Backbone as JSON Lines, residues from 0, in Angstrom:
{"i":0,"aa":"M","n":[-42.31,114.07,-60.87],"ca":[-41.17,114.02,-61.2],"c":[-40.75,114.75,-62.11]}
{"i":1,"aa":"D","n":[-39.85,115.75,-62.08],"ca":[-39.62,116.78,-62.98],"c":[-38.21,116.65,-63.41]}
{"i":2,"aa":"T","n":[-37.96,117.12,-64.85],"ca":[-36.91,116.85,-65.15],"c":[-35.8,117.71,-65.06]}
{"i":3,"aa":"D","n":[-36.14,118.45,-63.99],"ca":[-34.95,119.4,-63.6],"c":[-33.85,118.14,-63.02]}
{"i":4,"aa":"Y","n":[-34.05,117.22,-62.56],"ca":[-33.26,116.34,-61.93],"c":[-32.46,116.13,-63.1]}
{"i":5,"aa":"W","n":[-32.39,116.39,-64.35],"ca":[-31.32,115.97,-65.12],"c":[-30.23,116.61,-64.94]}
{"i":6,"aa":"D","n":[-30.48,118.03,-64.27],"ca":[-29.4,118.39,-64.23],"c":[-28.76,118.33,-62.66]}
{"i":7,"aa":"P","n":[-27.45,118.27,-63.25],"ca":[-26.12,118.24,-61.75],"c":[-26.63,119.11,-60.71]}
{"i":8,"aa":"P","n":[-26.47,118.54,-59.89],"ca":[-26.78,119.68,-58.48],"c":[-25.97,121.18,-58.81]}
{"i":9,"aa":"T","n":[-26.01,122.18,-57.76],"ca":[-25.25,123.19,-58.66],"c":[-24.19,123.03,-57.62]}
{"i":10,"aa":"P","n":[-23.01,123.52,-58.26],"ca":[-21.65,123.32,-57.21],"c":[-21.78,123.99,-55.97]}
{"i":11,"aa":"T","n":[-22.69,125.18,-55.75],"ca":[-22.84,125.53,-54.56],"c":[-23.76,125.03,-53.45]}
{"i":12,"aa":"G","n":[-24.42,124.2,-53.81],"ca":[-25.27,123.66,-53.2],"c":[-24.51,122.9,-51.9]}
{"i":13,"aa":"T","n":[-25.52,122.58,-50.6],"ca":[-24.82,121.94,-49.9],"c":[-24.69,120.66,-49.68]}
{"i":14,"aa":"E","n":[-23.61,119.95,-48.9],"ca":[-23.75,118.55,-49.55],"c":[-25.04,117.29,-49.56]}
{"i":15,"aa":"A","n":[-25.53,117.86,-48.53],"ca":[-26.96,117.14,-48.62],"c":[-27.67,117.63,-49.9]}
{"i":16,"aa":"E","n":[-27.7,118.79,-50.48],"ca":[-28.38,118.77,-51.73],"c":[-27.76,118.27,-52.25]}
{"i":17,"aa":"Q","n":[-26.33,118.19,-52.64],"ca":[-25.92,117.79,-53.67],"c":[-26.2,116.3,-54.02]}
{"i":18,"aa":"L","n":[-25.85,115.21,-52.73],"ca":[-26.3,113.74,-52.71],"c":[-27.81,113.66,-52.9]}
{"i":19,"aa":"L","n":[-28.75,114.53,-52.41],"ca":[-29.83,113.96,-52.73],"c":[-30.3,114.6,-54.15]}
{"i":20,"aa":"A","n":[-29.71,115.06,-55.04],"ca":[-29.88,115.53,-56.32],"c":[-29.13,114.74,-56.93]}
{"i":21,"aa":"S","n":[-28.22,114.13,-56.87],"ca":[-27.92,112.79,-57.78],"c":[-28.19,111.86,-57.09]}
{"i":22,"aa":"L","n":[-29.14,111.48,-56.28],"ca":[-30.08,110.36,-56.29],"c":[-31.17,110.55,-56.73]}
{"i":23,"aa":"D","n":[-31.72,111.48,-56.79],"ca":[-32.82,111.81,-57.67],"c":[-32.5,111.95,-59.28]}
{"i":24,"aa":"R","n":[-31.21,112.5,-59.28],"ca":[-31.4,112.18,-61.06],"c":[-31.13,110.81,-61.36]}
{"i":25,"aa":"L","n":[-30.68,110.06,-60.79],"ca":[-30.2,108.39,-61.06],"c":[-31.74,107.9,-61.08]}
{"i":26,"aa":"R","n":[-32.74,108.54,-59.75],"ca":[-33.92,107.97,-59.85],"c":[-34.52,108.06,-60.89]}
{"i":27,"aa":"A","n":[-34.69,109.33,-61.44],"ca":[-35.39,109.77,-62.74],"c":[-34.84,108.88,-63.91]}
{"i":28,"aa":"T","n":[-33.87,109.03,-64.18],"ca":[-32.81,108.39,-65.54],"c":[-33.72,106.95,-65.38]}
{"i":29,"aa":"F","n":[-33.47,106.33,-63.92],"ca":[-34.16,104.84,-64.08],"c":[-35.19,104.61,-64.49]}
{"i":30,"aa":"R","n":[-36.35,105.73,-63.65],"ca":[-37.92,105.75,-64.16],"c":[-38.5,105.9,-65.68]}
{"i":31,"aa":"W","n":[-37.22,106.8,-65.94],"ca":[-37.58,106.89,-67.78],"c":[-37.49,105.84,-68.28]}
{"i":32,"aa":"K","n":[-36.14,105.33,-68.12],"ca":[-35.87,103.64,-68.75],"c":[-37.05,102.61,-68.35]}
{"i":33,"aa":"A","n":[-37.67,102.75,-67.53],"ca":[-38.53,101.69,-67.17],"c":[-40.31,102.14,-67.48]}
{"i":34,"aa":"D","n":[-40.36,103.1,-68.06],"ca":[-41.79,103.94,-68.28],"c":[-42.41,103.32,-69.56]}
{"i":35,"aa":"G","n":[-43.34,103.58,-69.15],"ca":[-44.7,103.45,-70.38],"c":[-44.46,102.03,-71.19]}
{"i":36,"aa":"L","n":[-44.08,100.95,-70.3],"ca":[-44.33,99.47,-71.05],"c":[-45.29,98.52,-70.49]}
{"i":37,"aa":"D","n":[-45.79,97.57,-71.19],"ca":[-46.81,96.89,-71.03],"c":[-46.12,95.72,-70.29]}
{"i":38,"aa":"S","n":[-46.66,94.5,-70.2],"ca":[-46.3,93.46,-69.48],"c":[-45.29,92.71,-70.01]}
{"i":39,"aa":"A","n":[-45.31,92.52,-71.48],"ca":[-44.42,91.86,-72.14],"c":[-43.06,92.73,-72.12]}
{"i":40,"aa":"G","n":[-43.01,94.0,-72.02],"ca":[-42.28,94.88,-71.96],"c":[-41.21,94.71,-70.75]}
{"i":41,"aa":"L","n":[-42.19,94.5,-69.88],"ca":[-41.46,94.87,-68.2],"c":[-40.85,93.4,-67.84]}
{"i":42,"aa":"R","n":[-41.61,92.61,-68.69],"ca":[-41.11,91.05,-68.21],"c":[-39.7,90.57,-69.32]}
{"i":43,"aa":"T","n":[-39.26,91.75,-70.06],"ca":[-38.37,91.03,-71.17],"c":[-36.94,90.76,-70.28]}
{"i":44,"aa":"R","n":[-36.23,89.99,-70.92],"ca":[-35.09,89.88,-70.16],"c":[-34.06,89.67,-71.42]}
{"i":45,"aa":"I","n":[-32.9,89.64,-71.08],"ca":[-31.87,89.34,-72.26],"c":[-30.84,88.03,-71.46]}
{"i":46,"aa":"G","n":[-30.68,86.92,-72.39],"ca":[-29.83,86.18,-72.23],"c":[-30.68,85.38,-71.05]}
{"i":47,"aa":"S","n":[-29.52,84.62,-70.44],"ca":[-29.78,83.99,-69.07],"c":[-30.1,84.56,-67.95]}
{"i":48,"aa":"S","n":[-30.21,85.87,-68.01],"ca":[-30.2,87.08,-66.76],"c":[-31.49,87.09,-66.33]}
{"i":49,"aa":"A","n":[-31.9,87.18,-65.13],"ca":[-33.3,87.23,-64.35],"c":[-33.89,88.4,-64.07]}
{"i":50,"aa":"L","n":[-33.06,89.41,-65.0],"ca":[-33.04,90.54,-64.51],"c":[-34.24,91.03,-65.49]}
{"i":51,"aa":"S","n":[-35.27,91.91,-64.77],"ca":[-36.14,92.35,-66.09],"c":[-36.16,94.26,-65.41]}
{"i":52,"aa":"L","n":[-37.26,94.66,-66.47],"ca":[-37.66,96.07,-65.9],"c":[-38.7,96.26,-64.86]}
{"i":53,"aa":"G","n":[-39.51,95.34,-65.14],"ca":[-40.37,95.2,-63.64],"c":[-39.99,94.58,-62.84]}
{"i":54,"aa":"G","n":[-39.07,93.52,-62.77],"ca":[-38.32,93.15,-61.72],"c":[-37.27,94.15,-61.12]}
{"i":55,"aa":"L","n":[-36.67,95.22,-61.75],"ca":[-36.0,96.46,-61.08],"c":[-36.84,97.03,-60.25]}
{"i":56,"aa":"L","n":[-37.75,97.37,-60.96],"ca":[-38.95,98.32,-60.06],"c":[-39.15,97.83,-59.35]}
{"i":57,"aa":"K","n":[-39.66,96.73,-58.9],"ca":[-40.38,96.19,-57.34],"c":[-38.73,95.97,-56.55]}
{"i":58,"aa":"H","n":[-37.4,95.43,-56.86],"ca":[-36.51,95.49,-56.12],"c":[-36.12,96.69,-55.52]}
{"i":59,"aa":"L","n":[-36.4,98.14,-56.66],"ca":[-35.81,99.32,-55.93],"c":[-36.82,100.0,-55.43]}
{"i":60,"aa":"A","n":[-38.22,99.32,-55.28],"ca":[-39.16,99.99,-54.3],"c":[-38.89,99.21,-53.32]}
{"i":61,"aa":"A","n":[-38.77,97.96,-52.97],"ca":[-38.49,97.26,-51.76],"c":[-37.22,97.91,-51.12]}
{"i":62,"aa":"V","n":[-36.06,98.11,-52.15],"ca":[-34.96,98.77,-51.01],"c":[-34.92,100.01,-51.24]}
{"i":63,"aa":"E","n":[-35.9,101.11,-51.55],"ca":[-36.3,102.26,-51.39],"c":[-36.84,102.36,-49.63]}
{"i":64,"aa":"D","n":[-37.38,101.42,-49.63],"ca":[-38.94,101.18,-48.62],"c":[-37.6,100.42,-47.23]}
{"i":65,"aa":"H","n":[-36.75,99.75,-47.57],"ca":[-35.96,99.02,-46.54],"c":[-34.78,100.36,-45.84]}
{"i":66,"aa":"V","n":[-34.15,100.66,-47.28],"ca":[-33.35,101.73,-46.39],"c":[-33.72,102.55,-45.73]}
{"i":67,"aa":"S","n":[-34.97,103.58,-46.22],"ca":[-35.68,104.31,-45.48],"c":[-36.45,104.27,-43.88]}
{"i":68,"aa":"T","n":[-36.3,102.68,-44.09],"ca":[-37.19,102.98,-42.65],"c":[-36.47,101.58,-41.71]}
{"i":69,"aa":"V","n":[-35.68,100.53,-42.01],"ca":[-35.57,99.53,-41.17],"c":[-33.83,99.66,-40.92]}
{"i":70,"aa":"R","n":[-33.27,100.75,-42.02],"ca":[-31.74,100.7,-41.77],"c":[-31.6,102.02,-41.23]}
{"i":71,"aa":"L","n":[-32.51,103.15,-41.7],"ca":[-32.9,104.79,-41.57],"c":[-32.73,104.38,-39.83]}
{"i":72,"aa":"D","n":[-34.04,104.24,-39.55],"ca":[-34.66,104.24,-37.98],"c":[-35.2,103.08,-36.97]}
{"i":73,"aa":"D","n":[-34.71,101.95,-37.82],"ca":[-34.98,100.65,-37.58],"c":[-37.05,100.55,-37.01]}
{"i":74,"aa":"A","n":[-37.28,101.27,-38.15],"ca":[-38.98,101.08,-38.41],"c":[-39.35,99.92,-38.91]}
{"i":75,"aa":"P","n":[-40.71,99.66,-39.37],"ca":[-41.05,98.22,-40.26],"c":[-41.39,99.19,-41.42]}
{"i":76,"aa":"M","n":[-40.49,98.43,-42.41],"ca":[-41.13,98.58,-43.71],"c":[-42.75,98.93,-43.86]}
{"i":77,"aa":"A","n":[-42.89,100.4,-44.46],"ca":[-44.32,100.69,-44.81],"c":[-44.97,100.27,-45.76]}
{"i":78,"aa":"L","n":[-44.43,99.77,-46.84],"ca":[-45.4,99.56,-48.0],"c":[-45.62,97.66,-47.69]}
{"i":79,"aa":"P","n":[-46.4,97.6,-47.93],"ca":[-47.44,95.99,-47.54],"c":[-46.74,95.03,-48.68]}
{"i":80,"aa":"W","n":[-45.17,94.87,-48.28],"ca":[-44.44,93.78,-48.39],"c":[-45.08,92.59,-48.16]}
{"i":81,"aa":"R","n":[-45.12,92.35,-46.87],"ca":[-45.74,90.69,-46.42],"c":[-47.15,90.76,-47.07]}
{"i":82,"aa":"E","n":[-47.82,91.61,-47.36],"ca":[-48.93,91.29,-48.1],"c":[-49.12,90.84,-49.6]}
{"i":83,"aa":"L","n":[-48.17,91.57,-49.76],"ca":[-47.8,91.32,-51.7],"c":[-46.79,90.0,-51.88]}
{"i":84,"aa":"G","n":[-46.69,89.04,-50.68],"ca":[-46.23,87.6,-50.66],"c":[-44.57,87.65,-50.55]}
{"i":85,"aa":"H","n":[-43.57,88.53,-50.09],"ca":[-42.23,88.76,-49.88],"c":[-42.21,87.76,-48.96]}
{"i":86,"aa":"D","n":[-41.22,87.24,-49.34],"ca":[-40.43,85.64,-48.76],"c":[-39.27,85.79,-47.87]}
{"i":87,"aa":"G","n":[-38.87,87.09,-47.98],"ca":[-37.63,87.47,-47.4],"c":[-36.57,87.21,-48.12]}
{"i":88,"aa":"G","n":[-36.75,86.34,-49.33],"ca":[-35.17,86.32,-50.13],"c":[-34.99,87.47,-50.58]}
{"i":89,"aa":"N","n":[-33.78,87.46,-51.06],"ca":[-33.51,88.52,-52.22],"c":[-33.79,88.4,-53.48]}
{"i":90,"aa":"E","n":[-34.36,87.47,-54.0],"ca":[-34.53,87.35,-55.71],"c":[-36.04,87.45,-55.66]}
{"i":91,"aa":"W","n":[-36.88,87.87,-54.82],"ca":[-38.13,87.5,-54.69],"c":[-38.93,88.68,-55.26]}
{"i":92,"aa":"E","n":[-38.09,89.8,-55.39],"ca":[-38.63,91.0,-56.1],"c":[-38.36,90.59,-57.76]}
{"i":93,"aa":"F","n":[-37.41,90.09,-57.95],"ca":[-36.79,89.8,-59.12],"c":[-38.16,88.53,-60.17]}
{"i":94,"aa":"T","n":[-38.52,87.74,-59.31],"ca":[-39.15,86.53,-59.88],"c":[-40.69,86.48,-59.72]}
{"i":95,"aa":"S","n":[-41.21,87.43,-58.66],"ca":[-42.51,87.62,-58.64],"c":[-42.95,88.74,-59.54]}
{"i":96,"aa":"A","n":[-42.17,89.8,-59.84],"ca":[-42.57,90.69,-60.83],"c":[-43.18,90.49,-61.76]}
{"i":97,"aa":"A","n":[-42.96,89.28,-62.44],"ca":[-43.63,88.79,-64.08],"c":[-45.08,88.74,-63.52]}
{"i":98,"aa":"D","n":[-45.13,88.43,-62.43],"ca":[-47.17,88.12,-62.5],"c":[-47.87,89.38,-61.88]}
{"i":99,"aa":"D","n":[-46.99,90.74,-61.97],"ca":[-47.73,91.7,-61.2],"c":[-48.04,92.46,-62.49]}
{"i":100,"aa":"P","n":[-49.78,93.42,-62.46],"ca":[-49.6,94.33,-63.58],"c":[-48.78,95.69,-63.81]}
{"i":101,"aa":"P","n":[-48.48,95.78,-64.8],"ca":[-47.59,96.79,-64.9],"c":[-47.93,98.34,-63.68]}
{"i":102,"aa":"R","n":[-49.3,98.69,-64.27],"ca":[-49.79,100.06,-63.7],"c":[-49.42,99.57,-61.43]}
{"i":103,"aa":"E","n":[-49.52,98.28,-61.25],"ca":[-49.16,97.86,-59.72],"c":[-47.51,98.16,-59.66]}
{"i":104,"aa":"L","n":[-46.73,97.99,-60.41],"ca":[-45.06,97.87,-60.31],"c":[-44.64,99.2,-60.54]}
{"i":105,"aa":"Y","n":[-45.94,100.31,-61.25],"ca":[-45.26,101.82,-61.34],"c":[-45.67,102.63,-60.2]}
{"i":106,"aa":"E","n":[-46.73,102.09,-59.45],"ca":[-47.16,102.7,-58.08],"c":[-46.25,102.23,-57.23]}
{"i":107,"aa":"L","n":[-46.19,101.2,-57.14],"ca":[-45.43,100.48,-56.07],"c":[-43.69,101.18,-55.95]}
{"i":108,"aa":"W","n":[-43.49,101.62,-57.19],"ca":[-41.93,102.23,-57.04],"c":[-42.29,103.73,-56.7]}
{"i":109,"aa":"D","n":[-43.02,104.4,-57.27],"ca":[-43.5,105.69,-56.91],"c":[-43.91,106.18,-55.89]}
{"i":110,"aa":"R","n":[-44.91,105.24,-55.35],"ca":[-44.9,105.47,-53.72],"c":[-43.51,105.27,-52.9]}
{"i":111,"aa":"A","n":[-42.81,104.05,-52.97],"ca":[-41.71,104.06,-52.49],"c":[-40.89,105.34,-52.45]}
{"i":112,"aa":"V","n":[-40.63,105.58,-53.62],"ca":[-39.52,106.82,-53.72],"c":[-40.55,108.22,-52.88]}
{"i":113,"aa":"A","n":[-41.11,108.26,-53.1],"ca":[-42.11,109.41,-52.53],"c":[-41.96,109.45,-51.04]}
{"i":114,"aa":"S","n":[-42.31,108.37,-50.8],"ca":[-42.1,108.23,-49.15],"c":[-40.73,108.46,-48.28]}
{"i":115,"aa":"A","n":[-39.58,107.75,-49.27],"ca":[-38.09,107.38,-48.76],"c":[-37.83,108.93,-48.76]}
{"i":116,"aa":"R","n":[-37.96,109.91,-50.04],"ca":[-37.5,111.26,-49.95],"c":[-37.99,112.19,-48.98]}
{"i":117,"aa":"Q","n":[-39.25,111.81,-48.39],"ca":[-39.85,112.39,-47.32],"c":[-39.27,112.32,-45.91]}
{"i":118,"aa":"R","n":[-39.08,110.82,-45.51],"ca":[-37.9,110.28,-44.77],"c":[-36.57,110.78,-44.63]}
{"i":119,"aa":"F","n":[-36.12,110.73,-45.66],"ca":[-34.5,111.02,-45.59],"c":[-34.56,112.75,-45.2]}
{"i":120,"aa":"A","n":[-35.38,113.43,-45.92],"ca":[-35.34,115.04,-45.54],"c":[-35.48,115.08,-44.13]}
{"i":121,"aa":"A","n":[-36.58,114.64,-44.0],"ca":[-36.65,114.63,-42.43],"c":[-35.58,114.52,-41.13]}
{"i":122,"aa":"A","n":[-34.89,113.04,-41.96],"ca":[-34.24,112.72,-41.34],"c":[-32.76,113.93,-41.55]}
{"i":123,"aa":"I","n":[-32.52,114.46,-42.62],"ca":[-31.67,115.23,-42.74],"c":[-31.57,116.55,-41.62]}
{"i":124,"aa":"A","n":[-33.36,116.86,-42.03],"ca":[-33.33,118.01,-41.19],"c":[-33.24,118.06,-39.64]}
{"i":125,"aa":"A","n":[-33.26,116.65,-39.24],"ca":[-33.12,116.65,-37.84],"c":[-31.91,116.39,-37.0]}
{"i":126,"aa":"G","n":[-30.89,115.72,-38.37],"ca":[-29.23,115.61,-37.66],"c":[-28.38,115.71,-38.54]}
{"i":127,"aa":"G","n":[-29.0,115.9,-39.9],"ca":[-27.74,116.0,-40.9],"c":[-27.31,114.76,-41.28]}
{"i":128,"aa":"L","n":[-26.25,114.8,-41.9],"ca":[-25.67,113.92,-42.78],"c":[-24.72,112.83,-41.81]}
{"i":129,"aa":"D","n":[-24.05,113.32,-41.04],"ca":[-23.02,112.52,-40.09],"c":[-24.05,112.15,-38.65]}
{"i":130,"aa":"Q","n":[-25.05,112.11,-38.82],"ca":[-25.88,111.41,-37.77],"c":[-25.43,109.58,-37.98]}
{"i":131,"aa":"P","n":[-25.99,109.1,-36.83],"ca":[-25.63,107.34,-37.31],"c":[-26.93,106.92,-37.61]}
{"i":132,"aa":"V","n":[-27.11,106.31,-38.23],"ca":[-28.49,105.19,-38.56],"c":[-28.49,103.97,-37.71]}
{"i":133,"aa":"A","n":[-29.74,103.35,-37.73],"ca":[-30.0,102.7,-37.23],"c":[-29.31,101.06,-37.01]}
{"i":134,"aa":"I","n":[-28.91,100.49,-38.13],"ca":[-28.46,99.28,-38.69],"c":[-27.06,99.38,-37.65]}
{"i":135,"aa":"S","n":[-26.67,98.56,-37.81],"ca":[-24.96,98.41,-37.47],"c":[-24.14,96.77,-37.87]}
{"i":136,"aa":"D","n":[-23.42,97.13,-37.44],"ca":[-22.34,95.91,-38.18],"c":[-22.05,94.49,-37.07]}
{"i":137,"aa":"D","n":[-21.22,93.66,-36.98],"ca":[-21.22,92.92,-36.41],"c":[-20.46,93.34,-34.64]}
{"i":138,"aa":"E","n":[-19.76,94.44,-34.9],"ca":[-18.93,94.94,-33.8],"c":[-20.1,96.2,-32.91]}
{"i":139,"aa":"G","n":[-20.82,96.34,-33.42],"ca":[-22.03,97.38,-33.21],"c":[-21.41,99.04,-33.55]}
{"i":140,"aa":"R","n":[-20.66,99.22,-34.98],"ca":[-20.76,100.28,-35.26],"c":[-22.02,100.26,-36.22]}
{"i":141,"aa":"H","n":[-22.2,101.9,-36.06],"ca":[-23.42,102.53,-37.1],"c":[-22.69,103.21,-38.25]}
{"i":142,"aa":"P","n":[-23.09,103.03,-39.48],"ca":[-23.08,103.79,-40.34],"c":[-23.56,105.43,-40.32]}
{"i":143,"aa":"T","n":[-23.41,106.41,-41.09],"ca":[-24.08,107.48,-40.95],"c":[-25.07,107.59,-42.13]}
{"i":144,"aa":"L","n":[-25.98,108.68,-42.0],"ca":[-27.06,108.56,-42.84],"c":[-26.3,109.06,-44.36]}
{"i":145,"aa":"R","n":[-25.39,109.82,-44.32],"ca":[-24.2,110.13,-45.59],"c":[-24.26,108.78,-46.15]}
{"i":146,"aa":"R","n":[-23.38,107.7,-45.38],"ca":[-23.25,106.49,-45.93],"c":[-24.29,105.68,-46.65]}
{"i":147,"aa":"L","n":[-25.59,105.77,-45.76],"ca":[-26.71,105.12,-46.02],"c":[-27.04,105.58,-47.57]}
{"i":148,"aa":"L","n":[-26.9,107.03,-47.94],"ca":[-27.78,107.76,-49.23],"c":[-26.65,107.52,-49.94]}
{"i":149,"aa":"L","n":[-25.14,106.93,-49.72],"ca":[-24.34,106.96,-51.0],"c":[-24.37,105.34,-51.21]}
{"i":150,"aa":"D","n":[-24.9,104.3,-50.44],"ca":[-25.12,103.21,-50.68],"c":[-26.41,103.12,-51.84]}
{"i":151,"aa":"L","n":[-27.52,103.99,-51.51],"ca":[-28.65,103.77,-52.83],"c":[-28.24,104.42,-53.26]}
{"i":152,"aa":"V","n":[-27.39,105.59,-54.05],"ca":[-27.05,105.97,-55.42],"c":[-26.14,105.0,-56.13]}
{"i":153,"aa":"E","n":[-25.36,103.83,-54.89],"ca":[-24.6,102.97,-55.51],"c":[-25.55,101.79,-56.33]}
{"i":154,"aa":"E","n":[-26.34,101.58,-55.4],"ca":[-27.74,100.56,-55.65],"c":[-28.3,100.99,-57.38]}
{"i":155,"aa":"Y","n":[-28.59,102.66,-57.2],"ca":[-29.34,102.82,-58.3],"c":[-28.37,103.04,-59.39]}
{"i":156,"aa":"G","n":[-26.8,103.21,-59.66],"ca":[-25.76,103.33,-60.56],"c":[-25.77,101.8,-60.92]}
{"i":157,"aa":"R","n":[-25.98,100.99,-60.31],"ca":[-25.84,99.87,-60.79],"c":[-26.94,99.44,-61.76]}
{"i":158,"aa":"H","n":[-27.89,99.34,-61.11],"ca":[-29.7,98.98,-61.9],"c":[-29.7,99.78,-62.86]}
{"i":159,"aa":"T","n":[-29.16,101.33,-62.74],"ca":[-29.87,102.45,-63.86],"c":[-29.36,101.45,-65.22]}
{"i":160,"aa":"G","n":[-27.71,101.27,-65.15],"ca":[-26.99,100.57,-66.22],"c":[-27.98,99.16,-66.6]}
{"i":161,"aa":"H","n":[-28.32,98.32,-65.87],"ca":[-28.98,97.24,-66.06],"c":[-30.5,97.59,-66.79]}
{"i":162,"aa":"A","n":[-31.18,98.73,-66.55],"ca":[-32.11,99.34,-67.29],"c":[-31.99,99.87,-68.51]}
{"i":163,"aa":"D","n":[-30.61,100.64,-68.96],"ca":[-30.38,100.9,-70.21],"c":[-30.39,99.85,-70.95]}
{"i":164,"aa":"L","n":[-29.77,98.66,-70.71],"ca":[-29.4,97.45,-71.31],"c":[-31.01,96.69,-72.12]}
{"i":165,"aa":"L","n":[-31.67,96.74,-70.43],"ca":[-33.15,96.06,-70.91],"c":[-34.06,96.83,-71.67]}
{"i":166,"aa":"R","n":[-33.74,98.3,-71.48],"ca":[-34.83,99.18,-72.12],"c":[-34.74,98.86,-73.7]}
{"i":167,"aa":"E","n":[-33.31,99.05,-74.11],"ca":[-32.65,98.9,-75.23],"c":[-33.34,97.72,-76.4]}
{"i":168,"aa":"E","n":[-33.24,96.85,-75.17],"ca":[-33.41,95.34,-75.74],"c":[-34.98,95.47,-76.3]}
{"i":169,"aa":"V","n":[-35.76,96.16,-75.31],"ca":[-37.11,95.79,-75.51],"c":[-37.87,96.94,-76.62]}
{"i":170,"aa":"D","n":[-37.19,98.0,-76.9],"ca":[-37.5,98.81,-78.19],"c":[-36.73,99.72,-78.79]}
{"i":171,"aa":"G","n":[-35.27,99.81,-78.32],"ca":[-34.23,100.28,-78.93],"c":[-33.94,101.56,-77.99]}
{"i":172,"aa":"L","n":[-35.38,102.11,-77.22],"ca":[-35.03,103.44,-76.35],"c":[-33.58,103.48,-75.77]}
{"i":173,"aa":"A","n":[-32.67,104.37,-76.33],"ca":[-31.35,104.43,-76.16],"c":[-30.89,105.8,-75.63]}
{"i":174,"aa":"G","n":[-30.28,106.29,-74.65],"ca":[-29.27,107.81,-74.51],"c":[-29.54,108.28,-72.92]}
{"i":175,"aa":"E","n":[-28.97,109.11,-72.44],"ca":[-28.77,109.44,-71.17],"c":[-30.12,110.37,-70.62]}
{"i":176,"aa":"D","n":[-30.61,111.09,-71.27],"ca":[-31.31,111.64,-70.89],"c":[-32.82,111.73,-71.25]}
{"i":177,"aa":"A","n":[-33.86,111.73,-70.87],"ca":[-35.06,112.01,-71.38],"c":[-35.74,113.14,-72.28]}
{"i":178,"aa":"P","n":[-36.47,112.57,-73.0],"ca":[-36.78,114.01,-73.81],"c":[-37.39,115.79,-73.3]}
{"i":179,"aa":"P","n":[-36.67,116.43,-73.32],"ca":[-37.41,117.74,-72.64],"c":[-39.08,117.42,-72.55]}
{"i":180,"aa":"G","n":[-39.46,117.99,-71.24],"ca":[-40.87,118.1,-70.76],"c":[-41.23,116.52,-70.21]}
{"i":181,"aa":"W","n":[-40.97,115.5,-70.3],"ca":[-41.04,114.1,-69.94],"c":[-41.5,114.23,-68.6]}
{"i":182,"aa":"R","n":[-42.58,113.06,-68.49],"ca":[-43.32,113.12,-67.35],"c":[-43.55,111.54,-67.14]}
{"i":183,"aa":"P","n":[-43.44,110.56,-65.98],"ca":[-43.73,109.18,-65.9],"c":[-44.86,109.21,-66.65]}
{"i":184,"aa":"I","n":[-45.34,108.19,-67.54],"ca":[-47.08,107.98,-67.56],"c":[-47.26,106.42,-66.6]}
{"i":185,"aa":"G","n":[-46.3,105.73,-66.56],"ca":[-46.46,104.32,-66.11],"c":[-46.66,103.48,-67.13]}
{"i":186,"aa":"A","n":[-47.64,102.32,-67.21],"ca":[-48.04,101.63,-68.02],"c":[-48.53,102.04,-69.26]}
{"i":187,"aa":"A","n":[-47.93,101.34,-70.18],"ca":[-48.36,101.67,-71.97],"c":[-49.88,102.08,-71.71]}
{"i":188,"aa":"G","n":[-49.42,103.74,-72.12],"ca":[-51.27,104.12,-72.49],"c":[-52.02,104.24,-71.29]}
{"i":189,"aa":"G","n":[-51.01,104.34,-70.17],"ca":[-52.22,104.81,-68.63],"c":[-51.04,106.19,-68.14]}
{"i":190,"aa":"A","n":[-51.87,106.85,-67.53],"ca":[-51.42,107.86,-66.61],"c":[-50.58,107.1,-65.17]}
{"i":191,"aa":"A","n":[-49.5,107.73,-64.62],"ca":[-48.73,107.47,-63.98],"c":[-49.69,107.83,-62.38]}
């Protein structure tokens, strides 16, 4: 992941380039906020909230995979969610992450994002942002790929804000941008 994601997309880029760059900037900001922590840091919660940075890593990995497979083209989720014990519930990622080693959480998210980037790039190349995706509402209407990507931007916007607060609680790290040259390292002291 390059720190180039911190720079907003150029105003002359295509709509798809700008949308993907905005999503990647949110992904990079989230990853920076969650990076370099041990188990205790990843389990830290604020007040009565069940959210933790580890839970957010696992949740967003599942979201990336679900959106870029099931919702995009009705393919099965690529990552080993069943093997990980996913119970199909919406809270599973948040509660089960407390038992996961940090390295596994970072690798899970990193792999999910890399796979989703490839799937979205291939879909855009094949049919553009206006193409309908596999999911549909109760009336059989299919949203476009643009809508799917905007939903993912919204999901990251929400959870990157959560990550800001959680990380500040863990060790005081605050700010909007990573330091120049930042690269993800994963678990405290280990390379990602």
